Structures are given as C-alpha cells and as structure tokens.
N, C-alpha and C positions, 0 to 999 in steps of 0.2 A: 264677552263684552269687557273691555278694560278701560275704564275711564278713571284717571287718577290725577290728583293735583295736590301738592303740599304747599300751604301758605307759610312763607318764611316767618311770619310774626309768632308762630307757636314754636319755633326754635329757641328754647331758653332753658334755664336751669330749674324751672318752677317744677312742682311735684304734680304728676298724675296718679291719683288713686284709683286703681283698677278694681280692687276689692279690699276687704278688711285686712288681708294678709299679703298683698302684693302692691308694691310702690315702685314706680318708674319715674325718672325724669321724663319730661316731654322729649327732650332731645333724644334719649335712649329709646323711647317708644317710637318716635319717628324713624330712627334708624332702624329698628326692628321691622317696621312695616316697609321700609324702603328696600329691605332685604327681600321681603315677600314680592314686592313689584319685580325685582331682578330675576327672582325665580319663576315669574309667569303666574303666580297665584290669582285666583279670580277676586275681582273686587265687587263689592255690592253696596246698596244702599239699605239701611236698617229701619225697621218700623216698631218694633216691640219695645216695651217700655222701660227696661233697666237703663238707668242714667248714671253717668258719672261725670262729675263737674271738673273742668280744668280751670284753675284760677291763676291769673297772672298777679293779682293782688288778693291775699287771703280775704275770704268772704265775698269776693266779686267775681262771680262766674263769667267766664268769657266764651267757652266752648262745652259741648257735651259729647259723650260717648253713648250711643244706643247700641243695644244688643238684640240679636235676632236668632232664634233657634229654629229647629225643625228644617233646617235648609235642604235636607235630603229629599224632601217632597218637592216634586217638579212644580206645582202650581204656586209654591211658596217662592221658590227660585225665580220663576217667571214674573211674579208680582214685584219682587224685590228689584230685579234688574230693570224692569220697566219704569219703576219709580225713581230709581237711581239715575237712569238715562235721562229722564226728564228733569228732575230737580237739580242736577249737576250743572245744568245749562242757565239756571236762573240766576240773575244778578240784580237785586233791587234792594234798597236800603230797609224796606219793610218785609222782606222775605228772608227766613232763616237760610243762611248759605251752607250747602253740603260741600265738604271739603274733600274727604277721601275715606275709604273703608276697605276692609280686608276680611276674608274668611280665614278662621284658624280652628282647626280640630272640630269642625261641623257647626262652629258658631260664627256669626257675622257681626262686624262692628263698623260703625260710622263716626266719623267726627264731623260735627255740625256746629254752627253757632247757637249759643245759648239764647233762646227767645225771650226769656223772662218769665214772671209769673203768669201762669195761665188765667185768662181773662175770668173765668168763673170763680177762681179763687180770690183773684184781685177784688171783684165785686162783693164777694162775701166780706172781705175786710173793710171796704170803703163804705158799704151799704148803699149810698147814693152819691152822684156827682152833680156839680153844677152844669148847666146844659152846655156852657162853652167848652168844657172838658170833654163831655160825651161827644160833641161835635168834632173836636179834634181827633179823638180816637176813630170815630166812624169815617172821617175823611181819609185817613191813612188806609183803611181798609178798602175804601173806593179806589184809591189810587193803586193798590195792590192788584185788584180785580181788573182795572183798566190795563195794568201791565200784562197780566196773564192772558186776558182775553185778547189783547193786542197780538199775542204770540199764538193765539188759537187753542189755549189751555183752559180746561174747565176744572176747576178745583174739586167740586162735587162733595165736600165735605167741610165746608166753612162753619165753625161753631166756636163758642167761648173756649173749649178744651184744646182747640188747635190754634189759638191767638195767644201770644205772650205779650205782656207788658213789662217794660223795663224802665229804668230811671228816666225821668223826664216825659213819662207816659208815651215812650216810644213803642210802636207796634210792630211785631214781627209774626207773621204768618207762617205756620210749618205743618209738616205731616201732609205729603202729597200721595199717600197710598191708595187714593181713590181717584186721583187726578188722571186726566189722559188728554192727548192732543187731538183735536178735531181733525186735523190734516192727517195725521196717521189713522184715524179712523176711517177715512175715505179709501184707504188702501185695502189689502185683502189679508192682513195679519188676522188670523183666527183668534189668538190670544187676545188682542186689542178688542176685537168685536165681542168676545166672551166678557171681558171686563165691562164693556159698554152696557151689555144686557144683563149684568148682575146687579144685585141690590147694593147700592153705594149710598154712603152718608149716614146721617143720624135722623131717624124718622121725623122728630119734632122740628128739624131744621130743613126738612126737604120740601120742595116746591109740590104744589097740588097735582100737577100733571104727572111727576115722577112718582108720587104715592099712588096715584090711580093707576098708572101703568103697571107699576110692580104688583099691586093688589090684583090686577087682571090675570096674572099668571101667564100670559101670552108674551114671551120674551124671545120668541123665534126669529122675529123680523129685525134686521140690522137697520133697515130704513127706519122703523119705528124708534129704534135706539138712538138713531141720529137726530130725529125730531124731538125727542125728549130731552136728551143730554146735550142741551145747548148752553150758552153762557148765561141765559135767563134763569137757570136754576140757581146759580150761584147769587144772582140779584135778589131772589126770594130769601135766600140763606142770609144774605146781608141784611135784609129787612129784619128778620128774626134776631139777628145779633144786635142791630141798632136798638131794636124794642127792649132787649135785655139790658142794654147799656142805659137807656134812658129811664127805664122803670125799676131796674133790679130784679125783675121777674122774667121767667121764659114765657114766650107768647103761648105755648102749648106745653102741658104737663102730660107727658106720654104714659105715666104709670098706669099699667093695667089696660092699656087701649091697643087695639088691632091698628093695622095701617088704614083700614077703612074709617075707623073712628077718628084717627088723626087727620085724615083727608077732609072729613066733614067739618071738623072743628077749624081746620086751616081756611076752608071756603067761608065759613061764618065770619072769621076774623077779616078776611079779604073784603067782604061785603060791608063790614062794620066801618072799615077805614075808607071804603068808597062812598059811604053816606055823608053828604056834605053837612047834614044837620047834627052829626055826632062829633064829639071832641074825645077821642079815645085816650089822649095823653093829659090827665089833669096836672096843671102846673108846669107844662112845657108849651113851647111856642107853636103857633100855627105852622110854622115852616117845618118844624120837627115832625108834626103830624102828617103834613103833607109829603114829606120825605118817605115816611113809612108807607103812605098810601100808594106812592110810586113803586116802591119795592115791592109791595105785597099785593100788587094787582093780580087778579085771578088768571088772567089770560097772559102767556108769556110775551105776546106781541105788545102788550100795554105796559110791560116794564121797560124803563129806559135802559140804555147801555151804561156800563160804568163810566164811560167817557161823558155821556150827557149828564149823568148824576153829579159829576165834578162841577157842573155849571148851576146845580140846584140852588135856589135862593137861600137855603138853610146855611150853605157854606159861604154866602156872600154877606150875611148878616152880622 
C-alpha cells in the first residue's frame, strides 16, 4: 500500500526538530522523504505517542510527526496500514489531516495536522465553561460524526484524549486506530473482521451494548460484530464527551472496575437521563439535558443519528 501526498505549504525554511540532537529544515526533511518515495519505500500511518511539532511561527504548532515502533510485527503493520488507508481519505475542517508517512530503519513516521490541546487537558485548565461555549464545541463533534458516518466510518474511540482544541475553540478529532469502514466490513477481509471483533475504545466511553458484548466473551460471529459496531456506539461516546464538557467530570470513573461494572453503571446513567422527573445537570439548560438523554439512550435504535442531532433544539437556542 503506497498512499502519499505532500502539502506544498510545508515547504519552507522553518526548522523541524526530530530529536535533541537532529535538526533539519522542513524542506530538507521533505526532500529526504521524497527520495524514499522514489525508491519505493513503504508508507504508513502512525499511532504511537512520540510527537514532534513543526512550527511556521515560533510557539505556534501547525503539524506533528508521530512515531510507531515494532513494525516488524505483522499485526501492527496491518493495523497501521488499515488506519492510514482510512484516514488519508478524510478531509474535514474538524478532522486532523494525515499528510504523509514513511518507514525508516524499522520505525514509522507520519506528518499530520496539529490538533491542539487534548480536550481533557483543556478542561483541566478552564475548570468549567459557559453553556454557549460547551454547545459550540459539542456541535463541532456532531458535525465530524455526521461526516464520518456519511462515509460509513465508525470512529469507535471518541473521547477527550482524541479531541484537540486549538485557538478560537476549534475542534479537531484525531486517532483513527480503532476506526473501520462498515462498507469494508461487509466484505471478506479477515483482518477487518478481526478488528471489528476486538475490544476497541475506552471502557468508560463505550456504549452499553459494546460493553455487554465484549464482556460475554463470544466474539466469533461477524454478524454480531456488525450489529454491535454501528454508528450508534459513536453517539453514546459523544454523549459521554458532552457530559464531560458540560460538567467537567467523566460520566463514569472506571478505576478498579470490570467491564461488567462499567456496563451496569452506564445502564444506570441512561435510565437516570430517561427519567423525566430528574434534572441530571444542575445549572444547565433543559435542552442540554435532553441532548444527553438522546445520546445516552440505552437502546441503539433510540439514539438519533448525528445528522438528526444537528437539528436538536439545543443547537438552535
């Protein structure tokens, strides 16, 4: 798989710091990796956390490089290639763009947009936000999901750590390591089927039906995987993120809990939001509470699509 693109805007004389003792200009770096392309080297998407910031203006990051190791392991290569092939096609103002990547000496690198401060760090700094600001952030996430779901893509790991906030409260979603295309899942690719049957996501942001299925231990059925891994699991995660933004607290604290424990608490929260007599969000509007009720509906069929959520009264108020 060789998917490669270079964005002309990164050709400049600014400095790319690769490590404490290596410094190349962006132009030199791109020329080096262009040579890799001519030589037919394999290109990948990267998921592991070492980051290097490229700045056009000092102190203003515009792109990052991420590094992935252990690429000699086939399952890691398969996972990277799958993620890269999916993410390189995405173009949305609220999705971190993947530009290009290369393998060198057993390590893999990728150039991608700098998404901003991770949402969980952002919330630690601001403590709490006025509701209009919460609403603006959440609406951008709904727009991202509407875009992804329109392409048949399920993110499967929407959480504050995978959401960046940049200047002007602009949201960017990143990390598509657990994502897959439902269109591809309808095929016969064993790797894709294995991905769909594996534990994906972060437990306290996972939908009850996914938690229940993973806890059951019966992951042999591709049909069951298709039924569980729908776009509606992203809607539940969206509700958990919205709750975090509105309250400053996670809906579920997973520390010391099994998947079964987390599932039971998720069900309790869903029922609490469904109770018309309760007001789960003190100090927030009834429309905000209703938005959470919609996202955190216990049964997937009762959760609206992302497109329908864009029409929710909370965003019109």
